[in-house]
C-alpha positions as semicolon CSV with decimal commas, in nm:
position;residue;x (nm);y (nm);z (nm)
1;X;-5,029;8,926;19,823
2;X;-5,251;9,203;19,706
3;X;-5,167;9,544;19,856
4;X;-5,442;9,787;19,793
5;X;-5,400;10,186;19,939
6;X;-5,659;10,384;20,077
7;X;-5,723;10,286;20,447
8;X;-6,070;10,191;20,523
9;X;-6,208;10,238;20,146
10;X;-5,905;9,944;20,079
11;X;-6,054;9,732;20,401
12;X;-6,411;9,780;20,192
13;X;-6,228;9,686;19,885
14;X;-6,065;9,402;20,011
15;X;-6,389;9,264;20,190
16;X;-6,570;9,256;19,863
17;X;-6,277;9,080;19,666
18;X;-6,239;8,832;19,915
19;X;-6,636;8,744;19,880
20;X;-6,606;8,726;19,528
21;X;-6,259;8,553;19,511
22;X;-6,145;8,801;19,239
23;X;-5,897;9,079;19,218
24;X;-6,040;9,405;19,083
25;X;-5,878;9,585;18,791
26;X;-5,671;9,882;18,856
27;X;-5,907;10,211;18,662
28;X;-5,743;10,370;18,376
29;X;-5,409;10,199;18,371
30;X;-5,258;10,198;18,027
31;X;-4,895;10,127;17,987
32;X;-4,612;10,076;18,234
33;X;-4,397;10,392;18,348
34;X;-4,039;10,322;18,200
35;X;-3,858;10,455;18,506
36;X;-4,014;10,151;18,705
37;X;-3,775;9,890;18,654
38;X;-3,962;9,612;18,809
39;X;-4,237;9,679;18,565
40;X;-4,037;9,749;18,267
41;X;-3,865;9,384;18,317
42;X;-4,169;9,181;18,428
43;X;-4,121;9,142;18,742
44;X;-4,395;9,315;18,883
45;X;-4,716;9,378;18,711
46;X;-5,048;9,584;18,747
47;X;-5,378;9,426;18,749
48;X;-5,552;9,536;18,461
49;X;-5,801;9,310;18,408
50;X;-6,054;9,122;18,659
51;X;-5,838;8,809;18,794
52;X;-5,973;8,527;19,004
53;X;-5,805;8,524;19,344
54;X;-5,751;8,241;19,604
55;X;-5,738;8,461;19,921
56;X;-5,421;8,488;20,114
57;X;-5,219;8,754;20,285
58;X;-5,371;9,111;20,185
59;X;-5,216;9,417;20,292
60;X;-5,320;9,771;20,327
61;X;-5,100;10,080;20,306
62;X;-5,217;10,424;20,374
63;X;-5,061;10,690;20,520
64;X;-5,325;11,006;20,564
65;X;-5,225;11,386;20,549
66;X;-5,257;11,538;20,898
67;X;-5,194;11,248;21,109
68;X;-5,472;11,009;20,984
69;X;-5,289;10,654;20,939
70;X;-5,454;10,310;20,923
């Protein structure tokens, strides 16, 4: 599953990613936060380079300020 935040922009990003069958890299990521144990111990990872994607479930998480929730 791929989870990309930011509402409508995320929907557009997911559509483009599925058309190209790739997961885009996370911009400006350099190293994991040591406070997040899942990243430190390897259970979770950040997509730091463009990755091939076979498709599947996709989630969008967006909580806007002022009541705009998607």
